[in-house]
Structures are given as structure tokens and as C-alpha cells.
matplotlib code that plots the C-alpha trace (Angstrom):
import matplotlib.pyplot as plt

x = [152.7, 149.8, 149.7, 147.6, 144.6, 144.6, 146.1, 146.8, 146.8, 145.6, 148.4, 147.3, 143.8, 145.0, 147.0, 144.1, 141.9, 144.4, 144.9, 141.2, 141.2, 143.6, 141.3, 139.5, 135.8, 134.2, 131.5, 133.9, 134.8, 131.1, 130.6, 133.1, 130.5, 127.3, 126.3, 127.3, 125.3, 121.9, 122.3, 122.7, 119.8, 117.5, 119.0, 117.9, 114.6, 113.8, 114.7, 113.3, 113.8, 111.8, 113.3, 116.1, 115.5, 117.9, 120.5, 120.5, 121.0, 123.6, 125.4, 125.4, 126.6, 129.2, 131.0, 131.2, 132.8, 135.3, 136.2, 137.0, 139.6, 137.6, 136.8, 133.2, 131.9, 128.2, 126.2, 125.3, 121.7, 122.3, 121.7, 123.3, 126.9, 129.6, 132.8, 135.7, 137.6, 140.8, 142.4, 142.4, 140.6, 138.0, 135.4, 132.3, 129.6, 127.6, 124.4, 121.9, 118.9, 118.5, 114.9, 111.6, 108.2, 105.5, 103.5, 102.7, 104.9, 102.8, 105.7, 105.3, 109.0, 111.2, 112.9, 109.5, 109.7, 110.0, 109.1, 105.4, 104.3, 107.5, 108.6, 111.0, 108.3, 110.3, 113.4, 115.7, 117.1, 118.3, 119.8, 121.6, 123.0, 123.6, 126.1, 127.7, 128.6, 130.1, 132.2, 133.4, 134.3, 136.0, 137.9, 139.3, 140.2, 141.7, 144.1, 145.0, 144.9, 144.6, 141.8, 142.9, 140.2, 137.9, 134.5, 132.3, 129.6, 126.7, 124.2, 121.5, 118.7, 115.0, 114.3, 110.7, 110.4, 109.5, 111.4, 114.1, 117.2, 119.2, 118.9, 121.0, 123.7, 123.7, 124.0, 126.9, 128.8, 129.5, 128.7, 130.5, 133.7, 131.8, 132.3, 129.4, 126.7, 125.0, 122.1, 119.5, 116.0, 114.3, 111.9, 109.3, 107.9, 111.3, 112.9, 115.7, 119.0, 117.8, 118.6, 116.7, 118.0, 117.1, 118.4, 116.5, 113.6, 113.1, 111.1, 108.9, 108.7, 106.1, 104.3, 101.5, 98.7, 95.8, 92.7, 90.4, 87.2, 84.9, 81.2, 78.4, 76.7, 73.1, 70.2, 70.2, 66.7, 68.2, 71.7, 71.0, 71.5, 74.6, 78.1, 78.2, 81.3, 80.4, 79.6, 82.6, 85.0, 83.5, 84.5, 88.1, 88.4, 87.6, 88.3, 92.0, 93.4, 91.4, 92.9, 96.3, 96.0, 95.9, 98.0, 101.1, 103.0, 101.5, 105.1, 105.8, 103.6, 101.9, 99.5, 97.1, 95.5, 93.4, 93.6, 91.4, 88.4, 86.5, 83.3, 80.0, 78.1, 74.4, 72.8, 70.5, 73.1, 75.4, 78.7, 80.7, 84.1, 85.5, 89.0, 90.6, 94.2, 96.1, 99.7, 101.2, 103.8, 105.6, 108.6, 109.9, 111.8, 110.8, 107.3, 107.7, 109.1, 105.9, 103.3, 102.8, 101.8, 99.7, 97.8, 97.1, 95.8, 93.6, 92.0, 91.0, 89.6, 87.6, 85.9, 85.3, 81.8, 80.5, 81.4, 83.6, 86.8, 89.7, 92.9, 95.6, 98.6, 101.3, 104.3, 107.0, 108.4, 111.3, 112.1, 112.4, 115.1, 117.1, 119.6, 122.5, 123.4, 127.1, 126.4, 123.8, 126.4, 128.9, 126.2, 124.6, 128.4, 128.8, 125.6, 126.4, 130.3, 129.4, 125.7, 125.5, 124.0, 120.5, 120.5, 120.0, 116.7, 114.8, 112.9, 109.6, 109.6, 107.8, 105.6, 106.8, 109.1, 112.9, 114.9, 118.1, 116.7, 118.3, 121.7, 121.3, 120.4, 123.9, 126.2, 125.4, 124.9, 122.2, 119.7, 118.7, 116.1, 117.1, 114.9, 113.6, 111.0, 111.3, 110.9, 107.4, 106.7, 104.5, 104.6, 104.7, 104.4, 106.3, 105.0, 102.8, 102.7, 103.7, 106.2, 109.0, 112.4, 114.3, 117.7, 119.7, 119.0, 121.3, 124.7, 123.6, 122.9, 126.6, 128.0, 126.5, 127.6, 130.9, 131.7, 129.9, 132.4, 135.5, 134.5, 133.9, 137.2, 139.3, 137.7, 137.0]
y = [109.9, 112.1, 115.4, 117.9, 118.3, 122.1, 123.6, 120.1, 119.9, 116.9, 114.7, 114.8, 114.2, 111.1, 109.9, 110.2, 108.2, 105.5, 105.5, 104.8, 101.4, 100.5, 102.2, 99.3, 99.0, 101.7, 99.0, 97.0, 100.0, 100.7, 96.8, 97.2, 99.4, 97.7, 96.5, 99.9, 101.8, 99.8, 100.2, 103.9, 104.1, 102.4, 104.9, 107.8, 106.4, 105.7, 109.5, 111.6, 115.6, 118.1, 120.8, 122.9, 120.7, 118.2, 118.3, 114.9, 113.9, 116.3, 115.2, 111.5, 112.1, 114.7, 112.3, 109.4, 111.6, 113.1, 109.6, 108.6, 111.5, 113.9, 117.5, 118.2, 121.7, 122.6, 125.1, 128.7, 127.4, 125.5, 122.4, 120.7, 120.2, 119.9, 118.4, 118.3, 115.2, 116.1, 119.3, 120.7, 123.7, 121.0, 120.5, 118.0, 118.2, 115.3, 116.3, 114.7, 115.9, 115.4, 116.1, 114.3, 115.0, 116.0, 112.6, 109.7, 106.7, 103.5, 101.6, 98.8, 98.1, 97.8, 100.9, 102.8, 106.6, 107.0, 110.9, 111.5, 113.5, 113.0, 110.3, 109.6, 108.8, 110.4, 108.6, 111.1, 108.8, 106.6, 109.6, 110.5, 107.2, 106.7, 110.2, 108.8, 105.7, 107.4, 109.6, 106.6, 104.9, 108.2, 108.8, 105.3, 105.7, 109.2, 107.5, 105.0, 107.2, 110.9, 112.4, 114.7, 117.4, 117.8, 116.1, 118.3, 116.5, 118.4, 117.1, 119.7, 120.4, 121.4, 120.3, 119.6, 123.4, 125.8, 127.3, 124.9, 124.6, 124.3, 128.5, 128.4, 126.1, 128.8, 131.6, 130.3, 130.1, 126.2, 126.3, 129.1, 127.1, 123.8, 122.2, 120.1, 118.6, 115.3, 113.9, 111.4, 110.5, 107.5, 105.9, 103.4, 102.6, 101.3, 98.1, 98.1, 97.7, 100.0, 103.8, 106.1, 109.3, 111.6, 114.8, 118.1, 118.5, 115.5, 117.4, 120.4, 123.8, 123.9, 127.0, 127.6, 129.4, 130.7, 132.8, 134.5, 136.1, 138.3, 139.9, 140.8, 137.4, 136.8, 134.6, 131.8, 133.0, 136.3, 135.9, 138.9, 141.1, 139.5, 139.0, 135.3, 133.9, 130.3, 130.8, 132.9, 130.3, 127.5, 130.0, 130.2, 126.3, 125.7, 128.7, 129.2, 125.7, 126.3, 129.7, 128.6, 126.1, 129.0, 131.6, 129.3, 127.3, 123.6, 122.0, 123.4, 120.9, 123.6, 122.2, 123.9, 121.8, 122.7, 120.8, 122.7, 124.8, 126.4, 128.3, 128.5, 126.7, 126.5, 125.3, 128.3, 131.0, 132.6, 133.1, 136.3, 135.0, 131.7, 130.3, 127.9, 126.7, 124.6, 124.1, 125.3, 123.3, 123.5, 121.8, 124.9, 127.7, 130.6, 129.7, 129.3, 133.0, 134.4, 131.9, 134.3, 137.6, 135.4, 133.5, 136.4, 138.5, 135.4, 135.3, 138.8, 138.9, 135.7, 136.9, 140.7, 139.9, 138.7, 141.7, 139.9, 141.2, 138.8, 138.5, 136.1, 134.8, 133.4, 131.8, 130.8, 127.4, 125.6, 125.6, 122.8, 120.5, 120.4, 117.8, 118.8, 116.4, 116.0, 115.3, 112.9, 110.9, 110.8, 109.5, 107.0, 105.8, 105.2, 103.5, 100.8, 100.5, 99.6, 98.1, 96.9, 98.2, 96.6, 98.7, 102.1, 103.3, 106.2, 107.8, 109.7, 113.3, 114.2, 117.1, 116.7, 119.8, 119.3, 122.0, 120.2, 122.6, 125.5, 124.1, 123.0, 126.7, 127.5, 125.0, 121.9, 118.7, 115.6, 114.0, 110.5, 108.1, 105.4, 102.4, 101.3, 98.7, 95.0, 93.3, 91.6, 93.6, 96.5, 99.5, 102.4, 106.1, 108.9, 110.8, 107.8, 107.2, 103.5, 104.2, 101.7, 100.7, 97.7, 98.4, 97.2, 100.8, 102.2, 100.7, 101.3, 105.0, 105.0, 103.3, 105.7, 108.7, 107.9, 106.1, 109.2, 111.4, 109.4, 109.3, 113.1, 113.9, 111.6, 112.2, 108.8]
z = [75.9, 74.5, 72.7, 74.3, 71.8, 71.9, 69.0, 67.6, 63.9, 61.4, 62.3, 66.1, 65.3, 63.3, 66.1, 68.6, 66.0, 66.2, 69.7, 70.5, 69.4, 72.0, 74.7, 77.0, 75.9, 77.8, 78.7, 80.6, 82.5, 83.6, 84.1, 87.3, 88.7, 87.9, 91.3, 93.0, 90.4, 90.9, 94.8, 94.1, 91.6, 94.3, 97.2, 94.9, 94.1, 97.7, 98.6, 95.8, 95.7, 94.2, 92.1, 93.9, 97.1, 95.8, 98.6, 99.6, 96.2, 95.4, 98.2, 97.5, 94.0, 95.4, 97.8, 95.3, 92.6, 95.3, 96.6, 93.1, 93.3, 91.2, 92.2, 92.1, 92.7, 93.8, 91.7, 93.5, 93.1, 96.1, 94.8, 91.9, 90.9, 88.3, 87.7, 85.1, 83.9, 81.9, 80.7, 77.3, 75.4, 74.0, 76.3, 76.1, 78.3, 79.9, 81.6, 83.8, 85.9, 89.8, 90.7, 91.2, 90.6, 93.1, 93.0, 95.1, 94.3, 93.7, 91.8, 94.6, 94.7, 98.0, 97.0, 96.4, 97.7, 101.3, 100.8, 101.0, 97.7, 95.5, 93.4, 90.4, 87.8, 84.9, 85.0, 86.5, 89.0, 86.0, 84.3, 87.4, 88.3, 84.6, 84.6, 87.8, 86.5, 83.2, 85.6, 87.3, 84.0, 82.4, 85.7, 85.2, 81.6, 82.2, 84.6, 82.1, 78.9, 79.4, 77.8, 74.8, 76.4, 79.0, 79.9, 82.0, 84.1, 85.1, 87.4, 87.0, 89.5, 88.6, 85.2, 85.9, 87.3, 84.1, 82.6, 84.1, 86.0, 83.0, 82.9, 86.1, 84.6, 81.8, 84.2, 86.0, 82.7, 82.5, 78.7, 77.8, 76.8, 75.5, 72.4, 72.2, 75.1, 75.4, 77.3, 77.5, 78.5, 79.6, 77.4, 78.7, 75.2, 73.9, 75.2, 77.3, 75.1, 72.5, 72.3, 69.7, 68.1, 65.7, 63.9, 64.4, 67.2, 69.4, 71.7, 71.9, 73.1, 75.9, 77.4, 79.7, 78.8, 81.0, 80.2, 82.6, 81.4, 83.3, 83.1, 85.1, 84.8, 85.3, 84.7, 82.1, 80.9, 80.0, 78.4, 76.2, 79.5, 80.5, 79.3, 78.9, 80.4, 79.6, 76.1, 75.5, 77.2, 74.9, 71.8, 73.5, 73.8, 70.3, 68.4, 69.6, 68.2, 65.1, 64.3, 65.2, 62.5, 59.9, 61.9, 62.4, 60.1, 60.3, 59.8, 63.1, 64.9, 67.0, 69.5, 71.8, 74.4, 77.3, 80.4, 83.0, 82.9, 85.9, 85.8, 87.6, 90.5, 89.2, 86.1, 85.6, 86.3, 84.2, 86.2, 86.3, 86.1, 84.4, 83.5, 81.3, 80.9, 78.8, 77.3, 73.8, 72.3, 69.0, 67.4, 65.5, 67.5, 65.0, 65.8, 69.3, 69.4, 67.8, 69.6, 72.6, 70.5, 68.1, 70.8, 72.9, 69.9, 69.0, 72.5, 72.5, 69.1, 69.7, 73.1, 71.7, 70.4, 73.7, 75.8, 78.3, 79.5, 78.8, 80.9, 79.4, 81.1, 78.9, 80.5, 78.1, 79.3, 77.4, 73.4, 71.5, 71.9, 68.5, 68.0, 65.9, 63.0, 63.8, 67.4, 66.5, 64.2, 67.1, 69.4, 67.0, 66.1, 70.2, 70.2, 67.4, 69.0, 72.4, 72.1, 68.4, 65.4, 66.2, 69.3, 67.4, 66.4, 64.8, 67.6, 67.1, 68.1, 71.3, 72.2, 75.8, 77.0, 78.1, 79.3, 78.0, 75.1, 76.6, 76.6, 72.9, 72.2, 73.6, 72.1, 69.5, 70.9, 70.9, 73.2, 72.9, 74.1, 76.5, 76.4, 79.9, 79.1, 79.8, 76.6, 76.8, 79.9, 81.1, 78.8, 81.6, 80.4, 82.1, 85.2, 86.1, 89.8, 89.1, 86.7, 86.6, 84.7, 83.8, 85.7, 83.1, 81.5, 84.2, 82.9, 79.4, 80.3, 81.8, 78.7, 76.4, 78.0, 78.7, 75.1, 73.4, 75.4, 74.6, 70.9, 70.6, 72.2, 70.4, 67.1, 66.2]

ax = plt.figure().add_subplot(projection="3d")
ax.plot(x, y, z, "-o")
ax.set_aspect("equal")
plt.show()
């Protein structure tokens, strides 16, 4: 009989390390559910739900966990759920996100979205199904060989809605007693069967910035009698990124990119108002904390010579996702053990935002990149309406998540 891990000393840890070699391969436990998991993934893809509207998806996962003999609980936010497997003070979190994107699905598959204006173009259907598969495998494993601690499964709503549904998870105290946390994200630029990881920042902070400029406007033949909103907007568009290269640490990967600009209706009239909006991103938490003040100050100083009035709206999104070195080591050991050493690769940093960052600000952990591209096939990108995955990634995701939790708890 296994000794409870809580309060255990070095001897107990060594016992667990030896016992882990007698645990059936996690991959074989997941494989028993492979066909079912593919069906679940296709079902979720066909019925996508936007952030905080994931009622059907939550219910589907809830019912399957309950059927497996587990005790899932819904989040207070109305969608999303969590469930513990095992007992003990040491708790490891596995997290997946449930929500889809407000886009039209053009994947052309029989399981394409049946909900107009919503689709899983970011792979959250794979994340959710992978965590469900991990849960079923861990439940079977726990029945055979009791886990020396708890695995907490968190199916989180609204990752795509800034500042992210992860804050709801934190608000309910689900990370208060957690040792480490793990997650994954689909990577359509990496072949299926490979998983990428890295220590440190893996994704960036992502904030929304919008600037509205106003003035009297007037005729283009007399710009000296107006406040030239168009000229001032152009100065903001080019001047802010240039100034930030000297105001913020260049090692932070800071990036200010404008995505929308609106002003004017006639070529011979200077408008009285105009707007530019974009995103600020960076890979450094300290730079992220000062960015709002620096950007706002910079904008006001740039437009001051032109006499226009500036209204700056700065919406903080998510912080950088920073992987803990010890958690990465555990995750990489699981990848090598279950998928082979050739499956592991170093993943590049991304300036995309990810609200798992809020979880990693609370507890140490790691997020990895799950390869979803069919070797030799089409390279998609995230948030494309025709986004598609090689479905072999589903069981790989489940295997990685379950194996990493087991390795973390058993200390092997």
C-alpha cells in the first residue's frame, strides 16, 4: 500500500520513484479511449461556443467525467468546471480552455461548425479533448495505483476574452493550494508527434491601445488654420514605436503594432476627429508593468505640437507566459519517456497572448506547444477560418498531460 505523500520524507520519495516504473505506460491508458476522443473532438468542433457561453461544452465534459466515477464541479462563472483526482496536500493542475472564436468556419470537414459565426480556429477543441483523455487515463491509473497527491483538472472558459477566463479560476481559489500547473497549446507550424518547450517567456503580454485625436478641422488648403488630425495620427503611428525602442528595454521584445486607423471622408478636407488602434506586446513582466504609463506619456508628447487633443485608452490584457525551469524539466522528461527523445524540440517565443500566464503568475508551471501539422501537409495559422489539425494530436495531448502529472506527483 502506498504511503500518503503529504509529510513524507526522502525514503517515501524514493519508494515512489521506484514504483513509477511499474505503472502501465500512460500512452496505453489513453489509447483505450482514442476513438472516443476523436468523436468528442469532432462534436466540440461542430458545436463551438464563445467565451462564457460554453454551456454545452461544459455539460459534455461534466457528464463524461461523472460517468468515469469522478466528481466534477462547475465554476461560479456559469461555464467551465474543475475536478480533482486523488488526495493529499501536493496538487498539480492540468488546464485546458473551452471557448471558440467569433469567426466563420471554412475548414470543409464533415464536423465543421454548425454555429454560425463561431469556430474552433485556435485548437481549443483539441486542448479540451486532450485534457478529457488525460482525466480518463488518470482515473484508471488512480484506481490501480493510488496517486500520491491530487491532479486538479481545470476546464477554463473564455481564454479569448481579455483579460481572460483564467482570472475567474484564480478568483475561485483553485490555485491557492497548487504546487505546479501545466498546459499546452496547438502549434500548426510543428508536425504532429512533436512537442516544443522552452524555459522562460514562451508567449507575450498583449494589451489593447486606442488613440482618439480631435481638432477643429478645415480645408486642406489652409492647414495652418486647423489642428491637423491626419498629420498628428501619422506622427503617432510612426513615432510611438520609434520612441519605445529608446524608452523600453530592447531585450523585452516590446512591439507596438497598429491594426486600425480611421479618419476623414474627403481628400480636400481635414477631419475634426480620427482614431488609431493597435496592440502592445512584450516578453518581460517588468516592462509590461510600466508600458501603459510610458506609451500614454509618449502619445501626448508626440501630438502636442499639432494642437490636437488626445484621448488614450489603454486596456491591459494578459502578462507574459513565463515557464518555470523545474516544471519544464518535468514536462520534457515526460515527452521523452512517452513519445521519444526525437519528439522534443525547442519552440520559439511567440508575441501572441495567452491567459495561462495569469496561472503561472500564481504558481510555477509550464506551457508547451503541441504539433498539429500533418507532415508534408498544409501549414495553417491560428485564428484562420480554415484552421485544421491532424487529429493524432488529440491522444498525444492527452498522453503528455497525464504523463506529466504522474511524473510530477511521483517525483520521477
